[in-house]
N, C-alpha and C positions, 0 to 999 in steps of 0.2 A: 360664573366668571365675570367680574365687574371690569378689571383692567389688568394689564401687565406693566409693571412699573420698574424702571432702572433702579438699582440700588442707590446710586448718588441723588436720585430725585425723590426717593421714598421718604414718608413720614416715619417716625419712631414706631407707630401702631402698624404700618405696613411692613417694616423691617421685622416685626415680630413674626410675620407669616413666614413658615420655613418652606413652603412649596416654592420650588424654582422652576423657571421656563426653560425647556430643553430647545427651543428654537424651531419646533416643528408646528406648524399651522395648517389648518385646512379649511376651506370655505367656498361658496359659490363664486365662480369666477367673476360673474357680473357685479356682485356686490364688493369683491375684493378690489377690481379694477377701479371701481367708482370711488371707493373710500380712499385708495392710495392717493387720489388727487387731493385729498384733504389733509394729508399728512404734513406737518410744518416741523421746522428745525427749532421751535422756541423751547429749548431745554439748556441745561447747563453746558452740554458739550456741543450745541450747535449742529446736532446731527438729525438725520431723519430715521425715526424709530419705526420699523416695521410693526412693532408690537402696539404702537398706538391705534392700529386697526381695531383691536378690542373695544377700547373707549368710545371710538367713533361709532362702531356698530351698536354699542349699547346706547349711544346718544339718539340713535335712529330706531330704537326699539327692536333690534335684531338680537335675538338670543344668542349667548355665547356660553360654551361649556368646556370644561377642562376633563382631560383622561389622565387620570394619575397612574404613574408606572414607576417601576423600581429604578434606582440610579444606575445600576448595571446595564440596564436596557437603553440608556440614553446617553452613555458616555460618547464624546466626541472623538473622531478619528483624525487628527491633523498631522500625525506623523507616523513613521513605521513603529515607533514605540508605542503609541496609542492603538495601532492596529494589533500589535502582538498581545497588548492588554485585553483588547475585545476578544481576540482568539482564546486566550486563556480562559476567560469567562465562559465562552462557548464550550469549551472542551470540558470544563469542569461540570457543566450541566448535563452534558451528553453522557459523561461517565457515570455521574450520580444516577441519571434515569436508567442506564443499562444495569447498574448494580442493584437498584431497587426492584428491577424486572427479573432479578435472578442470575445475572452473569457475574462471574467471578474475575476479579482483576487483582492480581498479585501486587502490582505496584501501578495503581490508576494514574498517578501523575506523569507517568512514562508512556501511556498509551495514547495514541492520537487518532481521532475519529473523524469521518467526513459527515456532511449534514444528513446522508440517507444511509448511513451504517445500520445494518440490522443484525443483530446477534440474539440467539435464542437463549433460553433459560438453561441454566447449568453448563453453559460453555464456560471454558477457562481461558483467560487471556494472560500470558505471561508478560514480564517487563519488555519495554522498548519495542512495542509492535505499532506499525503504522497501516491505517486503514484508508486508502483512497477511496475515490467515489465508486458507487456502484458494487458494494460487498455485501452478500448475504451469508451469514454463518449460522447454521442450524444448532439447536440444543445439543449439549454433550460433547460438542467439538472442542478440541484444544489447539489453540494457536500459541505456539512456544516462541521463546524470546528472539528478538532481532528480525521478526518476519515483516514482510511488506507485501499487502494485498491490495489488488485495485482491479474493479470489473470482475470480480470472481464470485463463485457460488460454493460453499463448503457445506457438505452434507452432515447429516447427524453422526456423530461419533468419530469424526475424522481427526487425524492428528497432523498438523502442519508445522514444520521446522523443527529445531530453531534454525534461523538464518536461511529461510525459504522466501522465494518470491513468486507470487501469484499474479500473473498479468491478465489483462482483460481478456475475456472469453474463456477462462478456465471454469470448468465445472467438475467438482468432485463428488462421487457418489458416496453412499453411506460406507463408513468405515475405512475410507481411502487414507493411506499414510504417505506423506510427502516429508522427505527428511532434510538434513542440513544441505544448503547449498544446491537445492535443487530449484529450478526456474521453468515455470510452466507458462504457455501463452496459447490461448485459442485451442485449448485441449481438454477433452472430456475424458474422466477416468471412471471405470465402473466400480461397482460396489467391491470393497476389499483390495483394490488394486494397491501396489506399492512401489514407490520409487524412493528408496531412503537416503541415497547418497549422491551428490556431485553429478547432476544430469540436467541436461536442456531438452524440454518436451515441447516443441512449438509446432502448431498445425496438425494436431493427431487425435486420435481415439485410442483408448486403452481399455481392454475389456476387462470385465470382473474377474478378480482374482489373479490378474497377471502381475508379473514381477519384472521390474525395470532395475538392471543392476547398475552398479556404481560407475560414472563416467559414460553413461550412454548418452548418445547425442542424436536428436531428430534433425538431420541435415536438410532443412526445409526450404532453403533459399538457393537458387541457382545463379543470384546476381541480378535477376529481373523479375521472377516470379517466385511466390510462395506455393510450396506443394505439400500434399497430405501424406502422413504416415498413420498407418492403422495396425494396431497391435490387437490381436484376438484375446479372447476369454481364456484364461489359464495359460497364456504364453510365458515364456522364460526368456529374458534378454540378458546375456551374461555381460559381465563388466567390460567397460572400455570397448563398447561396440558403437558403430557408426551405422544408423539406417538412413540410406540416401533416398530421400522422397522424389517421386511417389513411389510408395512401397507398402506391401501388406505383409504382416507376420501372421499366420493362420492361428486358429484357435489351438490351444495346447502345444504349439510349435516351440522348439528350443533354438536359440542363437548362441552358438560358441563365443566364449569370451575373446575379445580383441578382434572381432570380425567386422569387416565393412561389407554391409549387405546392400546390394542394388537390384535384386530381383525378388519378386514375391516369393514367399515360403509357404507351402501348402500346410494344411492342418496336421498337427502331430508329427511334423516332420523336423529333422535337424538341419540346420544351415552353419556352415563354418566357412568363413571368407577370410583367411589369413594366410601368411607365408608358412610353409612346412618347417618344423623344427629340425635343426641340425645339432648333433651331439657328437662332440670329438673327445674320445676318452683320452685323459693325461695331458690335454692341451694347456690347462691352467698351470699345471706344474712345470711344464717346459718353459711357458710364457714368463713366469715368476723368474726362473733360473736365468733366462736370456736377459731380462731386464736388469736383474741385479748384477749381472756381469757387465752390462753397459754402463751402469751407474758406478760400479767399483772402478771401471777403466777411465772414466771422465773424472773422478775424484783424484785418481792417481797422477793424472795429466796436470791437474790444477796445482797439485803439491809440488810437482816438479817445476813448474813456471814460478812458484812462489819462492822455491828454493834458490 
């Protein structure tokens, strides 16, 4: 490297050189500060050019070199639009690298990755998936559309989504199923466990083969502290159940649908915590007749007023 010259100061021969300065310079601090004192503003713009350091260094016999890089690596970020352009370049490279390593992306331009996202070969990523920091997805897993993952580990052969949210501390074992509108946080699920619909699973463990029914909530927060919910292997939690932590559901236990569980449930037991059903024969027929009569009387009264 002989010199860095401003375009307006350059000769026709120099302008023929297509290599441009990115503005990044590095050198020994002692040399840089000493040479800075020699920089003048004897140029067309009357400015002090930091790039004059190269010519000054060469004049003192100090070797100078240039590292050539691609244009995309050196774009400036002086606005939000520039930052978005740089992010788009980064995302494109990350997507390409993962697909080259055997990851399937159905619509890669809609998948957003972090700097540390790890996805194994033969995993399938559907459209509109966002990977926050700290996500590892094993090979053969499927992340379905509109899912958001952050700080989560997804095991081999898992299915996540669509519309699932995995928050930090989520660990899914082999073959786990997380379905639509399920949110997990700081929860580990054993091999083959399932939560297929509409659930919040926070601060818990779920054993292998357990089934979490639709609408199940781990009530983990008492307004001051977070508490643990443990669901044993092979347990079955019925739909619309609330498990009030701290609580443990034993291996192979059943929780009846619509229950509020506040006490531990032993292995292979059934727990039902809901109001007893009351059935009144013929009530609906009598109710409809009563309301129809009330409506007819009200309509007749209005007709008389209008007449």
